[in-house]
C-alpha positions in Angstrom: 12.4 -0.4 -81.9 10.1 -2.8 -80.3 12.9 -3.7 -77.8 13.4 0.0 -76.9 9.7 0.4 -76.3 9.7 -2.5 -73.9 12.6 -1.0 -71.9 10.9 2.4 -71.7 7.7 0.8 -70.5 9.6 -1.2 -67.9 11.5 1.9 -66.8 8.2 3.8 -66.5 6.6 1.0 -64.5 9.6 0.8 -62.2 9.5 4.6 -61.7 5.8 4.6 -61.1 6.2 1.8 -58.5 9.0 3.7 -56.7 6.9 6.9 -56.6 3.9 4.9 -55.2 6.1 3.3 -52.6 7.6 6.6 -51.5 4.1 8.0 -51.3 3.0 5.1 -49.0 6.0 5.6 -46.8 5.3 9.4 -46.5 1.6 8.8 -45.9 2.4 6.3 -43.1 5.0 8.5 -41.5 3.1 11.7 -41.5 -0.5 10.5 -41.1 -1.0 7.0 -39.9 1.9 6.9 -37.5 0.5 10.0 -35.8 -3.0 8.6 -35.6 -2.0 5.2 -34.3 1.0 6.3 -32.2 3.5 4.1 -34.0 6.2 6.7 -34.2 6.9 10.2 -33.0 9.2 13.0 -33.8 12.0 13.7 -31.3 11.6 15.8 -28.2 14.0 18.0 -26.3 17.7 17.1 -26.6 19.1 14.2 -28.5 17.0 11.4 -27.3 16.3 8.3 -29.5 13.0 7.7 -31.2 11.9 5.2 -28.6 12.7 7.6 -25.8 10.7 10.3 -27.6 7.8 7.9 -27.9 7.5 7.6 -24.2 7.4 11.4 -23.8 4.8 11.8 -26.5 2.6 9.1 -25.0 2.7 10.8 -21.6 2.0 14.2 -23.2 -1.0 12.9 -25.1 -2.3 11.2 -22.0 -2.0 14.4 -20.0 -3.8 16.2 -22.7 -6.5 13.5 -22.6 -7.2 13.8 -18.9 -6.9 17.6 -19.0 -9.6 17.8 -21.6 -11.9 15.9 -19.2 -10.8 17.9 -16.0 -9.4 14.8 -14.3 -6.8 15.6 -11.6 -4.2 12.9 -11.7 -0.8 12.8 -10.1 2.4 11.0 -10.9 3.3 8.0 -8.7 5.7 6.2 -11.0 8.5 5.0 -8.8 11.2 5.1 -11.5 10.5 8.7 -12.5 9.9 9.9 -8.9 13.2 8.4 -8.0 14.9 10.5 -10.7 12.9 13.5 -9.8 13.8 13.2 -6.1 17.5 13.7 -6.9 16.7 17.1 -8.5 13.7 18.0 -6.4 15.1 21.4 -5.2 16.0 22.4 -8.8 12.6 21.3 -10.1 10.7 23.2 -7.4 12.6 26.4 -8.1 12.6 26.3 -11.9 9.2 26.9 -13.6 10.5 25.4 -16.8 12.1 22.3 -15.4 15.7 21.5 -14.6 17.1 20.4 -17.9 16.9 21.2 -21.6 16.9 17.4 -22.3 14.2 14.8 -21.9 15.6 13.3 -18.7 12.6 11.9 -16.8 9.8 10.8 -19.1 12.2 9.5 -21.6 13.8 7.1 -19.1 13.6 3.4 -20.3 10.4 1.7 -19.1 7.3 -0.1 -20.4 4.7 2.1 -18.7 4.2 5.3 -16.7 2.1 5.2 -13.6 -0.4 7.9 -12.4 -2.9 8.0 -9.6 -6.5 9.1 -9.6 -8.7 9.8 -6.5 -12.1 8.2 -7.2 -14.3 10.9 -5.8 -12.8 13.5 -8.2 -14.1 11.9 -11.4 -17.1 9.8 -12.6 -17.5 10.3 -16.4 -15.4 7.5 -17.9 -17.5 6.8 -21.0 -16.6 10.2 -22.5 -12.9 9.7 -21.6 -12.8 6.3 -23.4 -14.3 7.8 -26.6 -11.8 10.6 -26.6 -8.9 8.2 -25.9 -9.9 6.0 -28.9 -10.0 9.0 -31.2 -6.5 9.9 -30.0 -5.3 6.4 -30.9 -5.3 4.9 -27.4 -6.3 1.3 -26.6 -7.6 0.9 -23.1 -8.4 -1.6 -20.5 -10.5 -1.3 -17.4 -10.0 -3.6 -14.4 -12.9 -3.8 -11.8 -13.3 -5.9 -8.7 -15.3 -6.1 -5.5 -15.5 -3.0 -3.2 -14.2 -4.1 0.2 -15.5 -0.9 1.9 -19.0 -2.3 1.6 -18.2 -5.6 3.3 -19.3 -6.1 6.9 -20.8 -8.5 9.3 -24.3 -7.9 8.0 -23.6 -7.6 4.3 -20.9 -9.1 2.0 -21.5 -6.8 -1.0 -20.9 -8.0 -4.5 -20.7 -4.5 -5.9 -17.7 -3.9 -8.2 -15.7 -0.8 -8.6 -13.0 0.3 -11.1 -9.5 -0.3 -9.6 -7.1 0.2 -12.5 -7.2 1.7 -16.0 -4.5 1.1 -18.6 -4.1 3.2 -21.8 -1.7 1.9 -24.4 -0.4 3.9 -27.4 2.4 2.6 -29.6 4.9 0.7 -27.5 4.1 2.5 -24.2 1.3 2.2 -21.7 -0.1 4.5 -19.0 -1.2 2.7 -15.8 -3.8 4.8 -13.9 -4.3 3.5 -10.4 -7.6 4.4 -8.7 -7.4 5.4 -5.0 -10.3 5.3 -2.6 -10.8 6.9 0.8 -11.3 4.5 3.7 -13.0 5.1 7.0 -9.6 5.1 8.7 -8.8 8.4 6.9 -6.3 6.9 4.4 -6.1 6.1 0.7 -6.4 2.5 -0.6 -5.9 0.9 -3.9 -7.0 -2.6 -4.9 -5.0 -5.4 -6.6 -5.0 -5.9 -10.3 -6.8 -9.2 -11.1 -7.6 -9.9 -14.7 -11.0 -11.4 -15.6 -11.0 -14.6 -17.5 -11.8 -13.0 -20.9 -9.1 -10.3 -20.7 -6.0 -10.1 -22.9 -3.1 -11.1 -20.7 -0.6 -9.8 -23.3 -2.1 -6.3 -23.4 0.9 -5.0 -21.3 3.5 -6.8 -19.2 1.2 -6.9 -16.1 3.8 -8.6 -13.9 5.9 -5.5 -14.1 3.2 -3.1 -12.8 4.3 -1.7 -9.5 0.8 -1.2 -8.1 -0.9 -4.3 -9.2 0.3 -7.3 -7.2 -1.1 -6.3 -3.8 -3.6 -3.8 -2.4 -1.9 -0.8 -0.9 -2.6 1.7 1.9 -1.2 5.3 1.8 -1.5 8.6 3.7 -3.2 11.3 1.7 -0.3 13.1 -0.1 0.3 16.8 -0.4 0.7 17.5 -4.1 3.0 19.9 -5.9 2.5 21.1 -9.5 5.9 21.1 -11.4 7.2 21.2 -14.9 9.1 18.0 -15.9 10.5 17.7 -19.4 8.2 20.5 -20.5 5.1 18.8 -19.1 3.1 20.2 -16.3 2.3 17.4 -13.8 1.4 17.0 -10.1 3.7 14.9 -7.9 3.9 14.1 -4.2 5.5 17.1 -2.5 8.0 14.8 -0.9 8.9 12.1 -3.4 11.3 10.2 -1.1 8.7 9.9 1.6 6.2 8.6 -0.9 8.7 6.0 -2.2 9.4 4.9 1.3 5.7 4.6 2.0 5.3 2.6 -1.2 7.9 0.0 -0.2 5.8 -0.8 2.9 2.3 -0.3 1.6 0.9 -3.8 1.3 -2.7 -4.0 2.7 -4.6 -6.9 4.2 -8.4 -6.9 4.3 -10.3 -8.1 7.4 -11.7 -11.6 6.6 -15.4 -10.9 7.0 -16.6 -14.1 5.3 -14.6 -16.2 7.8 -15.7 -14.0 10.7 -19.4 -14.6 9.8 -18.7 -18.3 9.8 -17.1 -18.0 13.2 -20.1 -16.2 14.6 -22.4 -18.9 13.3 -20.6 -21.3 15.5 -19.9 -18.9 18.4 -22.6 -16.2 18.6 -21.2 -12.8 19.3 -21.4 -11.3 22.8 -23.7 -8.3 22.4 -24.3 -7.6 26.1 -24.0 -4.1 27.4 -20.7 -4.9 29.1 -19.2 -6.2 25.8 -20.5 -3.2 23.8 -19.0 -0.9 26.4 -15.7 -2.6 26.5 -15.3 -2.6 22.7 -16.1 1.1 22.7 -13.4 1.8 25.3 -10.9 -0.5 23.6 -11.4 1.3 20.3 -10.9 4.7 22.0 -7.8 3.4 23.7 -6.4 1.9 20.5 -6.9 5.2 18.6 -5.2 7.2 21.4 -2.3 4.7 21.5 -1.9 4.9 17.7 -1.9 8.7 17.8 0.7 8.8 20.5 3.1 6.2 18.9 2.6 7.7 15.4 3.6 11.2 16.8 6.8 9.6 18.1 7.5 7.8 14.8 7.4 4.4 16.5 6.1 1.6 14.3 3.8 -0.9 16.1 1.3 -3.7 15.2 -1.7 -5.5 16.7 -0.5 -8.3 18.8 -1.7 -11.2 21.0 -5.5 -11.1 21.6 -6.0 -7.9 19.7 -4.5 -9.4 16.6 -6.5 -12.6 17.1 -9.7 -10.6 17.3 -8.9 -8.8 14.0 -8.0 -12.0 12.2 -10.7 -14.3 13.6 -13.7 -12.1 14.0 -12.9 -8.6 12.6 -13.5 -7.1 16.0 -12.2 -6.7 19.6 -12.6 -9.8 21.7 -14.9 -8.6 24.5 -13.6 -10.9 27.2 -9.9 -9.9 26.6 -10.1 -6.8 28.8 -7.1 -5.2 27.3 -5.5 -3.9 24.1 -2.2 -5.6 23.0 0.4 -4.0 20.7 3.8 -5.2 19.5 7.0 -3.0 18.9 10.4 -4.2 17.7 12.9 -3.3 20.4 15.0 -1.5 17.8 12.2 1.0 17.6 12.1 1.6 21.3 12.3 5.3 22.4 12.7 6.6 26.0 10.0 9.2 25.1 7.3 6.5 25.0 6.4 6.5 28.7 6.2 10.3 29.2 4.3 10.6 25.9 1.6 8.2 27.1 1.5 9.9 30.5 0.9 13.2 28.7 -1.9 11.5 26.7 -3.7 10.6 29.9 -2.4 7.0 30.1 -0.2 6.6 33.2 2.3 3.7 33.4 0.8 0.7 35.3 3.8 -1.6 35.2 7.2 -1.9 33.6 8.8 -5.3 33.4 12.2 -6.2 32.1 14.7 -3.9 30.5 15.6 -2.7 27.0 18.2 -5.4 26.6 15.9 -8.2 27.7 12.1 -8.9 27.9 10.9 -5.3 28.1 7.1 -5.0 28.6 5.0 -1.9 29.4 1.5 -1.6 30.6 -0.6 1.6 30.7 -3.8 2.3 32.4 -6.7 3.2 30.2 -10.3 4.2 31.1 -11.7 2.2 34.0 -10.1 -1.3 34.0 -9.1 -1.3 30.4 -5.3 -1.4 30.0 -2.8 -1.1 27.1 -0.1 -3.7 27.0 3.0 -3.1 24.8 5.3 -6.1 24.2 8.8 -5.5 22.7 10.1 -8.0 20.3 13.7 -9.2 19.9 15.0 -10.6 16.6 17.3 -13.7 16.5 18.7 -15.4 13.4 15.8 -17.8 12.9 13.0 -16.4 15.1 11.5 -13.4 16.9 10.5 -13.4 20.6 9.0 -11.3 23.3 9.3 -11.7 27.0 7.1 -11.9 30.1 7.8 -11.5 33.8 5.9 -12.8 36.9 6.1 -10.0 39.4 5.8 -12.1 42.6 8.5 -14.6 41.7 10.8 -12.9 39.2 10.3 -15.7 36.8 11.0 -14.9 33.1 9.1 -16.3 30.2 9.8 -16.2 26.4 7.2 -16.4 23.6 8.7 -17.5 20.2 7.3 -16.5 16.8 8.5 -17.3 13.3 9.9 -14.2 11.5 7.3 -11.9 10.0 6.9 -8.7 8.1 4.3 -6.0 8.6 1.3 -5.1 6.5 -1.4 -2.5 6.9 -5.0 -3.2 7.6 -8.1 -1.3 8.8 -9.4 -2.1 12.2 -12.0 -0.2 14.2 -11.8 2.7 11.7 -8.0 2.9 12.1 -5.1 2.2 9.7 -2.9 0.0 11.7 -0.2 -2.7 11.1 -0.6 -6.4 11.5 1.9 -9.2 10.8 1.6 -10.1 7.0 2.0 -13.7 7.9 -0.9 -13.5 10.3 -1.9 -17.1 10.4 1.6 -18.3 11.3 1.7 -15.5 13.9 -1.6 -16.4 15.5 -0.9 -20.1 15.4 2.4 -19.6 17.1 0.7 -17.9 20.0 -2.6 -19.8 20.2 -1.9 -23.1 18.5 -3.9 -25.0 15.8 -7.1 -24.5 17.8 -7.0 -20.7 17.6 -10.5 -20.6 16.1 -12.1 -21.9 19.3 -12.7 -19.1 21.9 -11.0 -19.6 25.2 -12.0 -17.4 28.2 -9.9 -19.0 30.9 -6.4 -17.9 29.7 -3.2 -18.0 31.8 -0.4 -15.9 30.2 2.2 -18.1 31.9 1.0 -21.5 30.6 -1.8 -21.1 28.0 0.2 -19.7 25.1 1.3 -22.3 22.6 4.7 -20.7 22.2 5.6 -20.0 25.9 9.0 -21.2 27.3 10.6 -20.7 30.7 13.4 -18.2 30.5 15.0 -18.3 33.9 14.6 -15.9 36.8 15.6 -12.3 37.3 18.5 -11.9 39.8 17.1 -10.5 43.0 19.5 -7.5 42.9 17.8 -6.4 39.6 14.2 -6.6 40.8 13.9 -2.9 41.6 14.8 -2.1 38.0 13.1 -4.9 36.1 9.9 -5.3 38.2 8.2 -1.9 38.6 4.5 -1.7 39.5 2.7 1.6 40.0 
């Protein structure tokens, strides 16, 4: 009898333990998991639980920002790439193109959105609501480069990135700022010393490694996987822009050090020339951008940007570079229509092409065309009276954006190597007596134009 009672007691204890365990599992599944974001029910179609988690995290984030009236838009390159393939169907269908979770369920560690800084300021309330919804968050701040200048190197910091994490998925919110060149800029993601470097896989973040510059996008409200979200109206154009968006700041600290050694020319002539050069550069940029021709600051104009964050007043011209592959026959008539007549044309498309246009008064615009070889890049020069040819060699380079005289414009990303190739190791020292045939550090003789070609390769107006 005693033995039977022990068995009954053991059975009752086992049953009680099992019931308690089941209760804990149910409690975790239906309450704690929803609160902490550890698991989610499935969404449209037959997606896995992990796929569903991504969708639910995005849905909760969109609900979070909607409750605070924050207008964000999707800039995630993976999702935009998928969306771009179905963009016509997405535009025409108010309910989205597919009954399955096709886009926000795609495998990835995070989803990226953009925020325009001027549209939102109340982050404290957002963080409180986010925490109540189960989100963990991280705010990355850094120096505001828009406040830097020759007179003030501001130490003011601004928010550049926010990261919201729920369950196994994160939302990367990139903050964009308007710059004086009428474009949008985002800063790099640099963690402070005390921050958790394992919070998310930071190295995978698409908008964190470098600062970026973008045109202001036209947005489109669409339904994707049953979620209303704003996207760039032309996703493919945005993705192309993103692949070439790296931005370089002017080096104001180094420029101030330069001017301590070599005081700036603030004479009336220098001020007037800089004003004209700025106007000429803006007009040239407008003309070439309308033609779809990519260009960059070259020669003395590039040196002025890199060394002193301004136009060199004794240079007397504006210098631009264009790859010969981007040459268009429309360039000359387009500049003429813009009020910049052709001053001279040297060389030909196949070899050493150079164009010069007459700006206001004696300020001219020189455009040098660059030719790519296996291990270097070069542009040519021609002496009109003798037909002598010259070649200027540069190491290969890529193009980055910068802001110069209130203009978004390209410069070589490898600027130091580019400047040193042209001006040598003493590029920091101003030189007023400059002979384009012998002074450049990278100049080489390149033969002589045949006399029977002179009428075509040496044209002066």
